[in-house]
Phi, psi and omega in degrees: 000315180294323178296319179294316179297317178298319179294320178295322179295314181298328181276348185290140176292325177298322179294316179298319178295315180300312181297315182296314181293317182294317180293317181293323179291318178296320177294321178297312179294322177296321178297316178302312182295320180297316179298315180296316181293316179296322176300318178295316179296320178295323175298318178298319184286318189251348180222051182296328178294319178296315179294330181277358179285132178299149179296319175216167182292336184270004184226160176258005178285124181269168180299329183294329183293307178295329177293316177297317177295321177299322178297318178294316180298317179298323178295321176293319179296317179295324175296317178298321178297317179296315181296319179300315180289324179296320180284345179259272186296314183292324177292320178298316178296324178294318178296318177299317179299311183294322178291328178292315186278341179275352180288000000 
């Protein structure tokens, strides 16, 4: 019974759509994070003096600190965006798939 159900799922157009959309969205978000992270590493490598410059004359906080914190915040936001879409569109596609193959 499980083998038959798995075969029906693999052949389903809803399954192919779900896999394609989920993979492309995950790759897109991963690409964004990779570009930002590599950009930060390149700044560390090639512009350490710029990153080490204080944000203002009255503080010892350098430019690198808010940029690093921003990178962490962006990673949490991108994770939240993925979870939001997974709980919305991807969950809807999964329900459609399951109702299709159980008929």
